[in-house]
Every structure is written in C-alpha cells, then in structure tokens.
N, C-alpha and C positions, 0 to 999 in steps of 0.2 A: 742599135742595141738601146740609144737614149729615147728614141721614139716610144719603145714599149716599156721604159723603166718607170714613167711617172704614173699611168694608169696602174700597174702593179703594186706601186707603192701606195696608192690611194686605197685600192681594195684592202690592202693589209690593214692599213690605219681604220679603214671602216670596219673591219672583223673585229679589231683590237678594242674599239669604241663600242660594238656590240657586246663583247664579251664583258666589258668593264660595267656597261649597263644592265646586262642580266645578272651579273654579280650582285650590283647595288640593289636591284630589285629584290634576289633572292635573300640579302641580308636583312634588307626592312621587312620582308615578308615574314621570314624566322623571328625577328625581333618583336613584330606585332603579334604573332602568336606565343610570344613568351617561351619559345623553344630554344633555349639556351645552348644545349648540347649541339644543337644543328648549327648553331650560330659558330661556336667555337670550330666545330668540323670545318664549316666552309670556309670562315677565314684563314684557319691556319693551312689551308689547301690552295690559296690564291698563289698564283706565279706571276700574273700579270701585275706590274708596277706601275703606277700612276700616283701623283699627290693627292689626289680627289679621293681615290681609292684606297691609299694607304692611311689617311687619316680616318676615312671611314672604318676601316680594320683596326685602327687602335679604339676607336670610340666602341666600336661593337665586342672587341674582344675585352676591354674594360669593364663594359656593362654587363657581359655574359658571366665573367668569373666574380664579378660582385654580388649579381644575383642568385647564381649558384650558390654561393657562400652564405648569403642571407637566408635561402630557404632552408639549408642545412642547419646555420647557426643563426636565429634572429637577432636584430640588433638590440641586446640587453647589456646590462652592466657587467654581467658575467663574462660574457663573451667579448669584451672589447681587447683584452691581450690577444686572445685568438685572431681577432680581426686584425689586429696590427702586424700579426706575423703574416698572415695568409693574404692580405691585401696589397701588400707592397707591389707586386707586378700589376695588378690591375690598376692602381694608382698611377703608375708610370705610363701606362697606355692611355689613361684619361688626361694626364697632364700632357701629355704629346697630342693629343686630340685637340685640347684646348688652345695650345700654341700654334699648331701648324695650319688650322682650319682658316680657311677664306672665308666660308660660309657663316652667318650670323646663327642660322639656325643650329649647325653642328656645334659650334662653339657653346652656344646656350645650353644645349643638353649635356654637353661635357661638363659644363659647369654645375647644372643640375645633378649629374651623378657623383662628381667631386663633393659636392655638398652631402649627399648621402653617405659617401664612402667617410668622410670625415665625422659623420655622426655615429657611424658605425663603431670608429675607432675612438670614439669618446673626445675628439676634437671639435667642441661644440662652437668655440668663436671662429675658427675656420670654415665650419660648414655654414655660419651665418654669413660670413664676407662672400662666400661663392654665391650664396642666396641674392646678397644684395647687388652684384656684379652681374647676375642673370636677369633682374627685374621682371620677376614672374607676374606681377600687377599689369604689365604693359602687353601680355599676351592674349591675344583675342581666343576666347574657348569656341566660337563658334565657327571659326576657320580653321583652328589645328586639328593634327591628326591624331587619333587614339593614341599612338605613342606618346607623341608630346604632350597629349592631354593627361596621361598617367604620370608622366613627370612633372607637370604642373601641379597635379594633386600630390604628389610626393613632396613637392617643394613646400607647399603650406604645411604638410604633416611634420616635416622635419624641422621647419621653422618653429612650429608649436613645441616639438619634442625637446628643441635645443633650448628655447626660452623656459621650458619647464624645467629642464635639468639646472641649467644656469640660476634660475630663480631658487631653487632647493640648495643652493650653495651659499653659505651665509658668507658674507664679506666681500663677494664679487662684483666687479664692477659693474654689473648689468643689474645689480640688486641695489643701486644707488639711485634708482628713480623714486621721486617722492610719492609716486602715486602706486600702492601695492594693488589696487583694485584695478586701476588700467592694465597693468600686467596681466593680472588673470583674466580680464576679459579679452586682451589681445591674443592669448593664448587658446582662450575658449574659441575667439573666431577663426583662428588659423585651423583648429581640428575641425571645426563645422564645414568651412570652407573646403578642406580636403575631403571630408566625407560626402559632400555634394559632387564634387567633382571625381570622386573615385566610382559613385554609383553611375555617373552620367558616362564616364568612361566605359564600364563594364555593359552600361546600355548600347552603346555606339560600337563596342567590339560584336556583340551579338548580333547587331543588326547587320553589320559588314560582313559577319560570318553565314548569315541566314540562308544566301542562296550560293555560298562558295564551298568548295572542298578545301577543308581544313587539314593540313598535314599530319602526320603522326606526332602525337605531343611528346614531349620529354617525359622521363620518370618522375623528374621533379617539377618541372615547369609546365605541367599539363592546364587544363582548362580551372580546375579547382584553384590553381594558384596565379590566376590571371592578376589579382589585384597584388599580391605579395603580402608580406608581413608588416612593412610599414603602413599602407593603407588599410590593413584590416586592423591594426591597433590604434591607427586615428579616427576610424568610423567608431569604434566602440569607445574611445575616450571621451568625446565630447559630451555624451549623457550622464557619463560616470562622474566627470567631473562637476556638471550641475549637481548631482546627488551629494558628492563629497562637500559641496558648498551650502548643503542644507536646502536646496532648492529641489525637493524631489518631485513634485509636480512637472517643473521645467526639464528634469530629465527624463520621466516619463513619457512626457511630450515628444522629447526629441528621438527617443527610441521608436515612437510610435510613427514618426514622420519617416525615419529610415525604412521602417517595414510597409509604408504606404509606396515607396518607389515602386515601379513597375519591374517585376522579378525576370530576370534573366537566367540563363543556363550557369553563366560564369558567377554569378552572386548568391548562388543557391545556398553554398557553404557559409557563407558570411552572413547569410539571411538566417540561416538556422542558429548560428552563434548568438547574433543579436536577439533573436527570440527566446532563446534560452535564458541570455541574461535580464531580458524584461521580465521574464516570468518570476527568475530568482527575485529581482527587486520587488515585485507584486506580492509574492508570498511571505518575503522577509520584512518588508518595510511598510506595507499598506494596510491600513484597518479597513475592515470591512464596512464601517459606519461612515469613513472618510474617503471612500472609493469616488474617484471620479471617472465615468465611461469615457470611451474614444468620443470625440464630437464628429458628427456626420459631416458637417461643413458643406452641406448641399447647396445653400445659397450663395456660398463663394464660390464653388465650384462649376455652378450651373453656368456662369457668365463665360466661362473658358472652355465650354463643349468645342466650339467652332475652330479652335487653333490647334493643328495638328493633333488631331484624334484618333490618327490610324493607330492600329493595334500592332505591337512588336511580335514577331513571329519567334517566340521562344519555345524551345523543344522541350523544355524542362519546366514549363510556367505551371503552377499549381492555381492561378488564377485566371484561368482561359476566358472566364463568362465576364470577367471586369474589363471595363474600356480605359486605357491609358489615356491622358490628357497632358499638356504642357502649360504651365503658368505664364501669364501676360507679362513680359518685361522682366522677367528673373532669369536673365542669362547665368550658365553656369548649374543649373538646378535640373535634378534629373527629373524624368517622367514621372508623373505620379498616377497611380488610379484613381479613377471618380469613384465616389463614396455613395453612389447612388444605389437602393436596392441590396444593400450587403446586411450580413448580420452583425449587430453591434452587442457586445457582451452587458450584461447587466449586472454583474458583482465581479470582485476582482478574483475569484476562483475560477470562473466562467473564462475570464481572459488569459488567465494563466495556463487553464486547461487547454484552450485553443491554440495558444504560442507553443506549448510542450508538445503536443501532437504534430504541429508542423515539425518542430526540430526532430522529434522522434521519427519522422517520416525520413528525413535527410540524413540523420547520423546512421540509421539502420542501412541507410542505401550505401553509405560512403565507408563504412567500418571494413577494416581489411580481414580477408579470411584466410590468406595463404598463412603457412605456417613455417615457410622457409626462414633462415636465419636472416636474410638480406631484406626482408620486409618486417623484423622485428620492431625496430623502432617506429615506423608508421602504424604497425598493427596496435601497438602499446598506445601510440597518441591518439587514434581514433577510437581505440576501447576507452580510455578516458572521458573523452568527448560525449560517448555514449553512455557512460556510467553516470555522469554528470546530468544529462537529460533524464534518464530512468529514474534517478533518485528523487529530482524534483517531482517527476510524475507520480513516483510512489506517494509523496507528501499529499500531493493535490487529490488524487484520486480516494487515498484513505479518508481525507477530511470528508469527503462526500459519501463514504462507506461504499465505494464503487469495486469491492473487493474482486468479483469476477473479471471485470475490465482490466483490472492491474494484474490479475494471474495472466490473461489472455495476453496482456501487452509484454509481460516479462517472458513469458513463452517463447516469443519472437526472438528475446536475446540468447536463446540457448545454442543458437548456432555459431556465435563468435565468442561464448564465454567458457571455453573448455578451460578447466582447471582453474576458473576464476571463482574463488570462495564468494565474494561479495554479491554477485549477480545470483549465483544458485541459492545463497540463504535468503536473499530477497524473495526470490520465487517461492521457496518453500514457505515462508511466512505467509504471501500472498494466497498460495494454495489452501494454506490452513485457514487463514480469516474467510477465504470463499466458500469453505466447508468441504473442499475436495481433500479430505482427510487422507485417504489411501495413497493419494500420489504425493502430497505433501511429506507423507512418511518416507516415500522412496527417495524424493529430493533430499531431505534431511540426512538420510542414510548417507548419500553421496557427500553433502558437506562435511558429514563426520569423517568419511574416508580422508578428505583433503586435510582438515584439522581435527585429528583425533582427540587432542586435549582441549576443546573448546567446550566449555561448561554449557554455555548458552544453547547451543546447538543440540548436545546431548539431552538436555532438560526439557527442551521444546518438544523432540522428538517422544521422550516419554511421557510428557503431558498428554500428546495426541494418542498414544498407544492406550494409557488409562481412560481418558475421558471420552473417546469416541469409538475407537477400532476395537476396544477391549481385549487387546493383545497384552496381558499382564506380564506375561513371561518377557516379552521382548521389553517392556518398558522396563521392568527390573535390571534387565541386562544394560540398557543405556544408563540408568542409575549407577549401576556399579562401575561403569567406565568414567562416571563424572567425579565419583568420588575417588577413584583410583588415580585420576589426573591431578599433578599438583598445581597449583595455583592461587587465586583469590579464595581466603576461609570463607567468605559469605556463600561463593557459589558452592563450595565443598558442603556447607551446612546446608543449603538447599538441596544438594544431591543426595545427603543422607535423610532429610525431610522426605522427598518424593520415593526414595527406596522404603523408607518405612511406610508411607501410604501404599505402596505395591504390594508389600507383604502383607498389609491389612486387608486388601481386595482379594489377595489370594486365598487368605484364611478363611474371607467369606465364600470363595467359590468351591472349597473341599469338603466333602462330606465325611471323612475320616477322621475322628476326634482327635487322634495323635498329631496327624498332620495340621489340622487347624491348631492344635495347642503350638505347634512347631513354629508356623507362621507369624503367629500372635506374639511370641516372644521374639521373633527375629524383629517384628515392626517394633517394638518397643524398645529394642537395642539400638537399633538404627535412628528412632527419634530421640534416645537419650544422648547419642554420639552427635547429634545435630544440635541439641541443648547445649552440649558442652563446648562447642565452638561459637556458637552465637546464642547466647542467654539471654539477648534482647528482642530475640524474634518472637511476637507473640504468636504465629501461626504454628510454630513449633510446639509451645505449650497446648495450644488449641486441639492440635492434631493427635498430641500425646492423651489428653483428655477424652477424646472421642474414642480412641483406642482402649483406653482403660475401660470406657462406658460400654463399649461393645463386649468386653470382656467381664462385665458386671463387677468391676470392682469400684464401686460407686464413691466412698470417701476419697481414694485416691485422685479419681477421676474430678471430683469437684475441687479438691486441692489446686490441679493444674489449670483448669477452666477459669478459677480466680485469679491464679498467677498470669494469666493470659489477659484477663480483664484490667488488671494493675497496669498492664503495658499498653493497652489499648481499649479504654472503657467504652467505645463506642463501637467494637466490632458486632456486627449482626449475629455471625455463626456462634461466637462466644456465648452471646446472651441468651440465643435460641437452645443452645446445649445446657445451659446452666438452668434455664426454666426445665428442660426434660429431666436433668439429673434431679432437681429438687422433688419433681414429681415422683422419681423413681424412689426417693426417700419419704414418700407420702406427704411432703410438706406442699400441697397442693395450693394453698392461699399464698403462700410467699411465690410458688411457680407461676401464680396468675398474676401476682403484681409484677413480675419480672418481665413477663409476654406483654403486658399492657405497656410497659414503659417501653420496650424494644418496638411493639407495634406503633407507639404514638410517634417514636423517632424515626421509623422507617415505616409510613403509610401505606406505600405501594407494594410491599412485601408480603404477598398472599400467604405464603407457607409459614408465616407468623399466626395468621388468622386462623387456619386451619389447626395449629396446636392450642390457640386461645380458645376454640369452640370446644375441644377435649375437655380443657380444663375448666371450662364453665360448665360442661356438662356433669362433671364429677362434683365442683364446689357449689353452683348455683341451680343445677337442674336442667335438663333438656330445655324448657321453655326460655330460659335466658340465652340459652345456647343458640336457639332458633332467631333471636335477635342478631346476633354476630352473623349470623348466616345470611341474614336479609343485607346487612352491611357489606357483607363480602360480595353478594351478586351485584350490589351496586357499585362497589369498588370495580369490577371486573368489567361492568358495563362502561363505567365513565373511561376505565384505562384502554381497553382494548375494541370495544364494539364498533368504534368509528371508522379504525383502520382496517377492521376486518370486514367491513361492509364494502370497502374500496377496493380490495384485493381479491375477494372470492365471493361464491356463494353463500349465504347465512345458513349455517347449521341449526338443527334444532325447529322446534314447532312454534317459537316465539312467547313461550311461556316465561322466558325471563323479563319482556316488556311488561306483561300484565301483572306479574309478582311485585317487580320493583314500582310500578305505577301506583300499587294498592297502599293505602296508609296503613292498614292493619299489619300486625306482626305475623309472621309464618304459623305461630303457635294458635291465632285466632284464625285465619283464613283457612278456606278449604282449597287446596292444590286442584282436587279433582275436579272441582266445579268449572276450572278454566281450561279443561281439556277440551278439544272440539269432540263433537259427537262421531265423527269419522275420522278421529285421531289413529285409529288402529291401521286403517287403510293407508293413512298418510305416511305413517312412520314405517308401513311395511315397504311402500315405494322407495322411501328413503334408505332404509335396510338395503334394499336389493341393489340401490344405484351405488353404494358405498361399502359393499361387501369386500372387493378387490382392495380399495384403499385402506380399510380398517385392518385388513390382515396384516398389512406392513406397519401399523400402528401399534399392534398388540404390545410388543416388547417396549415400547416406551412410555406406557401409562401405569406402571406399576408404583405405587405410593411407597413401596418399601425399598424401592432403589433409588439411584441417584436420580435428581430431577433433571428430566429430558433439557437439551439445549433450546434456547428461545427462537420462536418461529411460529407460525400459525398453527402447526398441529398442537404444540404445546400449550397455546393458549386456549384453544377449544376442549383440550383435556383438562386444563383448571376448572371450565365451566361445568364439565362432566362431574369431574371430582366433588364438585360443590353440591349439584344435585344428588350425588349419591351420599353426600355427608349428611345432607336434609333428609335423605330417606331413611338413613340410620336413626336420626333423632325421632322421626315420626313412629318408627318401630318400638322406641323406647316409651313413648308416648301412648301405644297401642293405637295407633293409626295407621293400619296397613294399607288403606285406600289411597291415602295421601302419599304413603311412601311408594305404592305402586305407580302413581302418575310422576313421581319424581324420577324414577327407574326409567319410565318410558321416554321422558325428556332426554335423559343420558344416552339411552339406547337411540334416539334420534341423531345424537352428537357422533356417538361411536358405536354401531350397531353391534359389533363383535368383540368389543373389549372385555377382557376376563374380569374387569373389576364390574362392570354391568350384569355380566351372567352371575357372579358371586352374589351381588346386591339383590337380584331377583330371586336367586335361591333363598336368600335370607328373609325376603317376604313370604315365600312359599313356605319355608320353615316356620316361622311365625304362626302361618294358618294351620299347621301340623298337616301340610300336604307334603309328606315325606317323598313319594315318587318323583313329583315335580321338583322339589328341591334339590334330588338328589341327581336330577338329570342336569340342572343348572350348574351344580358345582362340578359335575364331569366336564361341562361344556367349558368352565372356565379353567379347569386344570388341562384341558386339550389346547388350549391358547397358551397357557402358564403353567407349566406342570411344576413350577417351584413356589408358588403363590400359598404361602403358609395357611392363611386365613381358610382359604377353600378347602385344603386338607384336613384343617381340623374340625371344619363345619360336616365335610362329607364324611369324617369319621364319627362325628356325633350322630348323624342321620342314620348310619348306617347301624350304630350302636341302638337307637330307637326301633330300627326294623329288626333287631335282634340278630343281623348278619354279623357275628361277632370277629370271626377270622378275617373277613375283608377289612373290617373296621381297625383291628389289629394293624394288618398290613398298612393301612392308610396313614395311621398315627405314627406308626415308627418311620415311615419314609419323612413325615414332617418333622420328628425329633432329629433324624439324622440331617435335615436340610438346616434347621435352625435349632439347636440345642437349646437355646435361652427362651424358647417361646413356650411360657407355663401352662396355656391352656391344651398345648399338644401332649404334656404330660399329665395334666389332671383328667383329660379325657381319654388317654391310654390307660392310666390307672383303674377309670371306672370300666373300661372293657376288660381287662384283666381281672377286675373283681368279680364281674358277671361271667368269667369263665371259671371261676374258683381259684385262679392263681393269687392268693390274698398277698403272700409275701412280696412278689413283684409289685402288685397293686399297691401295696404300703408303699415301697419304694418311689414308685412313680408318683404318686400323690404328695408325699414328701418332699419331692425334687420341685414338683409343680408349686407347691406352697413357698418354698424357699426362693423359687425365682419371682413368684409374685410379689413378693416383698421388695423386689428391686426391678420391676418392670415400671417403665414410664408410661406416660397416657398415650404417647407414640413411638414408634420406634426409633431408637436413635440413629439409625440409617438415613433417615429423612433429611439429617442435617446435611447442609453442602460440603463436599469435600475440599472446596476451596484450591484449586490447583494452581 
C-alpha cells in the first residue's frame, strides 16, 4: 500500500494546485473586468483553503464590497456616515489582506484600497498614511498590469482629494505649511497625474479586450463604470481647479488635452461628460473676441509619428480616421490623436457646438428607456445628464438661429422624455421658433396637460393660435385657463391682456352687428381687468387704445395711447397709433410730426413710411409723397436686396434699380419709359411661372390685416406694396400710364395678388373703362372675398353701369364686413338714391359722413398686435 500512496498523494496535490491556480485566474479576470458581483460570488464559493488563496480572497472581497458601495454611493461628504456603517466588513477583509500577505504586490494593493476606503469614510489622515506606505511613485507604469494601473491612478486621485479636503479645514496641521501656493500646485499635480493614468488605464483595458471574449458584465460594474467615480472625478477636477484659480486658458487647454486622448469604448461616457463641461465653460466664460482656437501642434507631433503609431481597435471610436500616436519620453501619458488634417473650430460657438454634438450622441445612446422601478435611479441619472447636454445645445443653436436643427435634435429626446415637462416645453418652443406651428401647438397642449396651471405654456399656446394658425376660439380657451389659474399677478394680467386681444380678433371676424358689439365689449372688459392688476404695463394701455380706436371711440383711445407713451415714450406701436388717431381727428400736421419723429427713431420700420406717405399726400400733396416713396424704395433696396439675391432668384423686371439710380424725383421722371418694349412677354412668362406660388401668398398680402411674419415672401410683398402705393399717387396726379407701369412691376413680383388686381382695376376705372375695371375687381374678390376696397370700387363701377341691384348687394356685403368703412356707406347711399329710396339713402349718407369724421388716413388694423 505504501508503494502506491505517494503517487496518489502527488496527483491530489497537483489537482489542488491546479484548482487554486484556476480560481486565482478567475478572480483576477473578474477584477480586471470590474465585474464585482461575479467576484463576490466566486470568492464566497471557494472551498479550497490555502494561505495565498485566503489572502487573495480577503483582498477580492474587500475590493468588491468597496467598489459596489462606491458605485451606488459615490465618495462625497454626504455619504460619509453611510460609508462608515456599510464598509466595516470590507475594511476588515482589506486589513487582513494587508497583514497576512507575503507578496509585496498584494500588500500594496491592499494599502491602496484601504486608502480609498478611508477617504470614503472621511478619515483623510489615515488615507494619506496608507498611501505613503504604498509608495505609488516607485511603481513602474510601463510594467504594471491594468488592475494595478487603475489602483495607481486612484492613489494619486485620492491623495489630491484628501489634501484638498484637509486644505479646506482651517487650523488643521496639514495647513501649517508656509507656502499655500505649493500645496495647491501639489493637489493639481495629483489630479493631472491621476487623469493621465486613468486614460492610459482605459486604453490598455480596451487594447487587452480587443481580441478577447469579455464575460457578461455586472449590472453595476459594466464597461461604462470601468473607471469608477474616483477616477471620473479626478479627470474632471484638474481643469476645473485651474479655472477656479482664474487660469481660464489653462483650464480649457487641459480639457482639450483630455479630449485629444485616443477614444476607447470604456472612456466614452467620461469623454461625453468632459466635452459637455468644456462646452459649458466656453459658452459661459469665453468672450468671442478673446477666444483662442485649439492649436494644431502639427510641428511638435510630426516628430513623434514613428513611435508606436498603431491604431487602437476601439469598437466605439468616433475618430476612426485619426491616427493615434505616443509622445517620446512621457511615461504615464495616454496615447493621443494626431492633429493632422482635422477640423479646427474658428470661434467659440463652433467649438461648443461640436463638443455638444459629441456629448449628445453619447447621452442619447446611454439613456435608460426602461420604466421598471428597479431602473428608476439609473433612468433619472441618465436623464439629468441628457437634459444638461440638450439645454446647452439649445443655447448654442439659438444663438446661431438654427431653430430647425434644434427642433430635429429635441425630437430625438421624446423617446426618453415621457411625462418630462422640461424637455417637452423646450421642444414646443423650438418648433414654434422653426415655424412648425401646428405641431408646436400639439406639443404645448401636452405640456398644458402635464402642468395645467403653467401660465407661460398657456399664453405661448394662445399666441400661436392668434398669430399664425388663426384658431381664435382655441386661443381664447387657453387664455381663459390662464386667468383661472392662481399664481403670479403679472402672468394673470398678461392672460387678461391676451384674452382681450382674442375677443378683439373675434369681433373683427364676425359679420353680425350684435355679436361684434358683444365681443368688443368683452375685449374692453378683459383689458380693463388686466390694467387693474398691472397698471404699469404700457402694452395693456396700447391694446386698450387700439380696441377703442377700432370701435371709433377716438377721444378715449387718445387718452389711453398717451398713457402708454408716458410709461414708454419710445414704443413704436404707440407712436404709430397716436399718429393714426390724430389723423382721425383731422389733425394731419400733428400726425405727420409724430410719424416723422417715429420714422427718425426707427428708420428701418417701413410700415411707418407707408403712413407717412398717406399723411404727406393729405398735407403736402402727391408730389411730396412721391419723394418719400423713392426714399422707401432706397430703404427697401439697402435693407433687403443683397440678402434676397443670395437666397433666391430676383423677382420683378429690375425697375427698382433704374428708379433708385435716377437722381430725379418720381414726380419728374416717367416710369413708363424705363419699361422694356417686350415687358409684356417677360411679365407673362414670369406670371406663368409663379401662378402656383402666388396662389399660396394671396392671403398674406392684405394691407388691412396683420402684417405677415418676416421672411422672403414678406419682403417681396413690401416691394409690391411700394409700387402699388406709387401707382395710387400717380393716379391722383392724373398719370395713368405711369401708374400702369408700377402695377406691371408689382404684377411681376406677385402676379395673382388681390392688391395688384385691385390697383389694375383702379387704373381702368380712372380711364372709365368700366368693363375692364369690373373684371379686375371681380378677380381681386375671387382671391380675397373680404377686401373692402375692392367691394367699394366694384359697387361704384356697377353704379356707373346702372346695375343698381347688384351694386346694392355688393355694397351691403361691404358694410357687413366692416361697418366702419365710410366709403361703403356713402356709395350705398348713392345707389339707394338712384333707386328712389331716399330715406334709406339719407341714413346711409349721414352714417358715412359721421364715420368719415373719425376715419384715419390708414386703417387702424395695420398697427401691429404685439403679441
């Protein structure tokens, strides 16, 4: 029996050694992968007991418990008491490993981990003592394993954090060093060293994993947590400390250096955070005139191409076309990208936008979509990170007026923004700014559902309803909800203001006299309530004056608009309305003085010049008004012409160039002589090519409605209106040929505009060509059935043609649409007189004369509503 016992015992011992070796390899493997749950499971299941394995088990257990705790509860001042309670067992295991280990490497790792544990529990002196025992400066970076490299990086980070915490405690023995500057430099050096080693560690981990199968990662310790909270903090601390010291350029350079490190899969989350922080620093702290772009450093790096220039195989790298290089003689530094042939931002906004787009790509990928309760914390954390990036992205894109891009970007956030009011509201505002009003309203409705008493959401939705979608009833409903919600008195006052504006628009829409009066009364009541809440808001007085003016209560309107000007003497709309009210009282000279003051103060506001032309026509005659018309053409050309030429094909026949270059006034020159002989064929071809486009623009060109929103169509409409105004003045001077040339130019810009058709009818009417004039007025009304002037002139032409019944019908329609238009009543009175209805005719003529006494030179409705 003794002969066979020795071989059997030998085989048993070999099997035990093999088992121990396999267990050690598995433990090291899971430690390398930061898969701490697997480490706990493996160590607790060990049955074979050897001194070396027992020491490694203590080390692995202590490290796993410590790392899992720190991933859930980062080492902050608020978590110190919790760490002292929960890390007692981990502390015991690490102390056992430090005492019983015969291997210097295991003992050093245990000391590193104990230093990390003492930092988490707030024992900064003990942490520094263990770091001094471990001697991290003696460890070779090039020869060490990735796991030890991580511990080495953490040791420098913990040293910097401990020194910083002790430095902030006044009267502590560590604060007795005479040179405070040296301590700050030491702390900064520790953070920068830790940051460089952390990036190098992540690069080595990725390089080692490139061709290997990595086991399933822990729910807490996956690839996105390879660095851990300590190293992530250290990487971000170094540049921030420089910025806090007032060294903004050095802090920005440090951020850029971190981002130049070769990207690997495990550093993408950290990289996104650094990119976001750098973007925030650039947007908040860097002036455009003092911005220094990133340096290419091509001459320095060109000498380093021959050293280890092989590319790292990173599955998640977003810089696949760049070649990584290593710096000569800089051990402990991460591999950096070559800066040859790469994009260099030219200004602060370009760099911030580039950084935020990089961050946006990562946070959009990392955000947790699951709605399970077990993922609520991680979902909240990733959502907050995403919100920070998208808020900065909104600031950057709004500065560059890239509203469509912002709307498309925020559209991607909807997949993880369920019931998140902030992101929905940002999205709605972006859509509204981009001109996508219908969808913006739907988004704002959803925001209103989330926060039913949010005044800003309700008023913004009402503004869209009033201003663009013409959903007056919906806008009134939003305003009623706003005034019903309790809260800020200023917001409630604004709600009543917009409610009054909505009722005013509704009064303009209805044709039944009683309904119109009811809505006008409601509008004034709402505006008075707004004034009682906030009597210092000049816009309330302005809109009250406008509503009174539309109701032809001129003295009361004058009192309100003067009150508005007392609160804000420079308000453009109040000055414009004051001028119109003075003209309604037939104080034309005073009105002209007011409009000249306003035009001098706002030289680029073309709407003021149109009113000035009308007042000059009354006060000084059509010749003087034509001088202002030429100034208006020059103003349009200087303001808009250059931008429009770059955006699209120029409209018109080029008459504006010839007129503005001629030194004579419009009253002296002959517009018709500038027209080409073949202008008719040119205009016909232009009209044929733009028929479809013009049909969509008909509703936006009325001078008696709200001025359309800014855009190229609005700009071309202004030039067309100028030519039509000049044509009207030429007719007053009995120059129908010149008027016809102006109408042709306007037609070349908007061939199917109802205003063009109307003015063409005026030219025919001036020549007493009644049939042609009637056809033009009919065409104008086919495009805009509510155009009052077309109805008035059509009724007059029918009267001249002795078609009294049809003339009466047309003029009664005009009176129903706008009962304050005095010419409708006067023409109707003439038609009724011709039919022998003298009593009704007398009433109509008397009403027309009374309205004429309060009629301004231009309709009150041309003044901006100022939402």
